[in-house]
KOLGU-926404 format. One record per residue (C-alpha): residue in one letter; x, y, z. Coordinates in steps of 0.25 Angstrom, whole numbers, plus 2048, in hexadecimal, padded with zeros to 3 digits. Layout:
% residues N
AXYZ ...
END
This chain:
% residues 213
X2DE5A960A X2D35A4600 X2D25A35F1 X2C45A45EA X2C259F5DC X2B55A05D4 X2B35975C8 X2A859A5BE X2A35945B1 X29858D5AA X29257F5AD X29A5745A8 X2A857B5A8 X2AD5745B4 X2AD5805BE X2A95775CA X2B456D5C8 X2BF5795C6 X2BA57E5D4 X2BC5715DA X2CA56F5D5 X2CE57D5DB X2C75795E8 X2CF56B5E8 X2DC5725E5 X2DA57C5F0 X2D65725FA X2E256A5F7 X2EA5765FB X2E3575609 X2DA581606 X2CB58260A X2C25835FE X2B35865FC X2AC5855EE X29E5875E9 X2985885DB X28C58F5D6 X2865885C9 X27C58D5C1 X2765845B6 X28457E5B5 X2805725AC X27A57C5A2 X2855865A1 X28258E5AD X28C5965B5 X29558E5BF X29D5955CA X2A658F5D4 X2AC5955E1 X2B95905E7 X2BE5965F3 X2CC5915F9 X2D3595606 X2D3595615 X2C759D619 X2BB59B60F X2AD59C615 X2A559B608 X2A65945FB X2A15A05F3 X2AB5AA5EF X2A65B85F2 X2A55C25E6 X2B35C95E5 X2BB5BE5EC X2BF5B45E1 X2CD5B45DE X2CB5AD5D0 X2BF5AA5C7 X2C259E5BE X2B85A05B2 X2B45955A9 X2AD59F5A0 X2AF5AE5A0 X2A15B35A2 X2A05AB5AF X2AD5B25B3 X2A65BF5B1 X29A5BB5B8 X2A15B75C5 X2AB5C25C4 X2A65C95D0 X2AC5BE5D9 X2BA5C15D4 X2C25C95DE X2C95D65D9 X2D65D25D2 X2D15C35D1 X2D45B95C6 X2CB5B45BB X2CE5A85B2 X2C45A65A7 X2C259E59B X2C05A758F X2B559E589 X2A65A258B X29C59858F X28F59F58F X28759B59C X27859959B X2755A65A2 X27C5AE597 X2765A558C X2685A7591 X26A5B6593 X26F5B7584 X27A5C0589 X2875C2582 X2935BA587 X2A15BF583 X2AD5B8588 X2B65C4585 X2AD5CE58C X2AD5C5599 X2BC5C3598 X2BE5D2596 X2B65D55A3 X2BE5CB5AA X2CB5D15A5 X2C75DF5A9 X2C35DB5B7 X2CA5CF5BC X2D85D05C3 X2DD5C55BA X2D65BE5AE X2DB5B15A8 X2D45AC59C X2D559E597 X2D259858A X2CA58C58F X2C7586582 X2D558557E X2D958058B X2CE57558B X2D257157D X2E156F581 X2DD56858E X2D455E586 X2C756158C X2BC56C58C X2BA56A59B X2C756E5A1 X2C557D5A1 X2C257D5B0 X2D05775B3 X2D75805A9 X2D158C5B1 X2D75855BE X2E55855B7 X2E45945B4 X2E05965C2 X2EC58F5C7 X2F55975BD X2F05A45C3 X2F359F5D2 X2E65A65D6 X2E159A5DE X2EE5965E4 X2EC5885DD X2F75835D4 X2F657B5C7 X2FB56F5CE X2F05705D9 X2E65725CE X2EB5655C7 X2EA55D5D4 X2DC5625D5 X2D955D5C7 X2DF5505CA X2D754E5D6 X2C95525D1 X2C954F5C2 X2C75415BC X2D453B5B8 X2D153B5A9 X2CF54A5A9 X2DB54E5B1 X2E554F5A6 X2DC55959E X2D95615AA X2E85625AE X2EB5675A0 X2E05715A2 X2E65765AF X2F35785A8 X2ED57F59C X2E55885A5 X2F158C5AD X2F958E5A0 X2EE59859A X2ED5A05A7 X2FC5A15A8 X2FD5A659A X2F25B059D X2F95B55A9 X3065B75A2 X2FF5BF597 X2F85C85A2 X3055CA5A9 X30E5CD59D X3145BF59E X3175BF5AD X30F5B45B2 X3195AD5BA X3125B05C7 X3055AA5C3 X30D59E5BE X31459B5CB X30759A5D2 X3015905C8 X30B5855CA 
END
């Protein structure tokens, strides 16, 4: 059995680090892992997409369209752009704040967060929305959105990686002086996802909570 996770965002948001943390946690479980990135003008606000595939039989690092179990989106427009990769009934976890990429800026197109989130809400199996600005403020750094999304993924249970396993990946791969704020971001991301799951299930989110700890 395999799990496929696609992470997408804009250059500078920590997409690649988040994918490596997932890969580390999965390898610690004894799974085979393949990853790859597609980076377009990342240092200038271009799109960044990372593929993470985990399981016993994985022959390519690229996730085929329609096969991603989850999309972790650092920006709602990138979630819409990569949506064809999501399998039917799959999960999208997205930050609500728009970061307009270079391609949209050059094209002069409108870029509405609510329109994009509405599309995801109507078409994804499950959509969890994070308020990344609030989480980053509470965690004490504007650079921990990537880890907050991992906390939300742990809460959902979609990748089969627990919060404690994510914490261990952070401890092993993040500089010591940044560990505390990243652990806080993990907890806040988990908390936000659980709250959204409870809201969507009418207060019955226990099943998802059990998979997260």
